[in-house]
N, C-alpha and C positions, 0 to 999 in steps of 0.2 A: 471257610465255611462254616455257616452257621446253619443248624437244623430246628426246624420248627415239628417236635418230637408231639402236637398235639393238635389238629386242622381239621375243620369238616368243608375243604374245597369241592367233594361233590354236590353236594346240596344247589337247592334252585337256586337260591341267591344268590350263582357265579352262573349259572345258564347260559346271562347275554355276551360274557366275558371270560370266560374259564382258562384259557389260554392265554389273554392277557395278563390274568391277576397270577399266575403263573410266572410266565415271562418277568413281569415285574418283582415278581420276589427273587427271582436266581440274577437282574440285574444289580440286586441290591445285597446278595451274598448268599441266601439262602436258598445252598442247591439241595436238600432235600427237608422232602417234609412228608410224615405220618401223617396216616388220615383210620381213623378208629371208627368201627361201624358204629351205627345207631340200632338197628334190627332189620327185619328181614323183607323192608323188604328199601332199605337203602342197597343189602348187598350189588343186586345189577351195578350200581349208579356206583359204586364202589371200586367193583372191580373192572367199570368200561376206565376208571381213571388211571386206574394202577400200569394199563394197558396202553392204552394215549400216551400215559407222560411214562413210560419205562426211567428203569433207575433214577425216576427224581422220585415219584409220589410212590410210598410204598406202604399198602393194606392192614390195616389189624383188622380183627373179625374178636366180634362180641356181644352179645346184647345188655342194651342201656338201662341205667335200671325205671329212667324214668318210663319206658319202653314195658315196662313189665304189666302188663292189665289182663283183663281174662283169658284172654286165649296163652300164656306165658306157657305152658307147659308143650306148646306145637312150635312156639315160636323158635324156644329154647333149643328142639328134637333140629332145625332146617340150622340152628346154625352150628350147632355141633355139626351138620355132614361137611355144613362146605368147610369147617374147619382145618378138618383131619382130612379131609380133601384136598389141602392147597396147601401146602409147604411156604406160597412164598410172603405170606404172612408174617408183618414180625414181631407180631404180639395178641393177646387177647383182649380184646378193649370194643370200644368202653366198657366195661364192667363196672360196679359198687351198691351204693346206696343213692336213694333221694328220697327224704321225706319232707324236702320241703313244699309242695304244692297240696299230698297227700302219706295219707300212715295206710289207707285201707289195705295194700298190696304189700303189709309190712311183712308178712311170715313168706308172701313167694319170693319178696324180692331178696329176702336173705338167704334162701335156697337157690337160687340162678344164683346169686356170688356168691355162697357159696363153690355150688357147678363147678362156676366157670377157674375159682380157682385152680382145683381140681388137675381141667382142664389142662391148665398152664404148666405144673406140675408136672402131669402126663409129658409136652409132647418139648418140655423145658425152655420154651416161651413168657418174657415178662407179661405182665400187667399194666394196663390200664384202665388205674381207681378211681370212680369219679365218686368223691363225699362231697352232699348235700346237708349237712342240714342231721349228721350220720354218724361221725364218728367217734362213739361210740359202742355203735350196735358194727362197726363197723371192727375195729378194735376188737371187741369178743370174737368174730369169728377169727381175724387174722390168727391171733393170741391162741388158738387152738389148731389152726393147721399149717401155719406159718412154719417153715423147714431152708434148708441149703436150696431144693429147687426150686423158691420162690422168688423171685424179685420182679419189683416194676418202677412206679413211679406214681403215686403221688399228683391226677392230674386235677391244674387248677388250684395250687394250697393256696385255701386264707385261712387259715387256722391259728391257732395259737401259738404259741411258744413248747407247752406242752406237749400240744398236740399231734406238732411237727419233731420234738423227739422221739414222742412216739413211734410216732410213723417211721423216724430213720434206724431207730430200733429194733427192727426187724432185718435186718441188715444186709438185704440186697433192692432198699428204695432210694431213689431220689425225691427232693421236690418238684414237683412241675409247674415255675412262678411264669405268671401271663400276665397283663396289660394290668387285674388291678394290684400290682407294686406300685405303678403309675399316679394313683389314683390320689388325690390329695389328701380324705379323711381315711383312704384305706387300710392303713395302720400295718399292712403286712410287711413294706421299711421297714419300721422299728422291731417288728417280729423276726425278723429275717439279716440285723444288725451280730445276731450271735447264734448262727449256722452257719457255716462256712460254706463261701459259692462252692468249693469243691463239691455238695451234699444236690445240690442245684441242675437245670435242664431246662432251658427257654419252650417253652409252646405260645401260640393265638389261642387254640380255642376261635380261631374264627369260625363260621362271620359275629359268632357272640365276641362279647365283651372286649369294645374295642381297647386302644388302651389311649388314654392322656396327647395331643390333642385332638384325637379321637371319637372321644365315649361319648356314644351316643350314634353312632355309625354303623354301619356294616365293617368287620371288624376282617381285614385280609394277613397273610405271611408277610407282606414289604414292612408289616408296622411290628414284625419281630424283634428288628434295628432296639427299637423306642421301647421297648422291657428293655434289651441288651446296654444300651446306655444309662435306663432308672440304677440296674445293679452295677456297671462299673461308678456310678456316686456312689451309691450305698456302700459299697468297700472297698472305694478309695481305690480303686483302679483303674488301670488304661482297661478300654473298649476291645481289644484286642485279647487282655487276659481272657474278660468274658467269654471270645471267642470260643482262644486254647483250649480252655476248661469244660465250659459247661456244650462242646463237640464235644469233647474227651469223653463224658460220660454218656451225651447220646451215642453215642457209636457203640463205647460197650456193654451198655446196661440195652439198648437191641440189636445188638451183636449186628451192626449195618456195614461192616469189610463187603460182606459182597455188593451189598449193593451201589459200591463206591468203587464207581472208573476210572 
């Protein structure tokens, strides 16, 4: 069994063939798919999908940093109500900071991130952290608030070796590895050589960041196998070992035992 720890299968990109995409993933051996929320507008889509594919698709609840805008306070309150009223969410996510497009909401992004980290500690749920052009800002906050109650994954990790070590130094965190590891000039493969496989979980971030040879197309959960195959090559182990280790990590991190039938 493989686990896709980060996939947005509830988005409009899958409206025409969502059931077929889920079935194709299951046929490929990916039996659990974790769905991180984006903003208030995506809550109903996410909840509907977890009901339609109960036991296969498991939701998270959080406010994506790219969607922190002029209405962030109202959005955050609605997210809080959803998170605290439904114990079925396996994590607080997708949260973090994104300064790639715009730094206009830098301070609100910091406050939203810090607030959601505190929710995760209160609820004893892991977090899925989005970090884009913002490792320094994220580490500054994490250095302040991290304790034994805080666990999670640095989703779609593409940072340096030093950034990887900093992320893992928090103790309860893994690195989420997706399609970027298959990119010819991505460089992530060289970073991972010195990071143990036991520190990783698999993800697709579909519909985004499709792996080679599908780069530029809509990503799907079934393509997770291409990520796993690349990791098998990097670590010179059998694909079954990548499956065993990353699934063990995902099950433990997201407390998935109760979802496995």
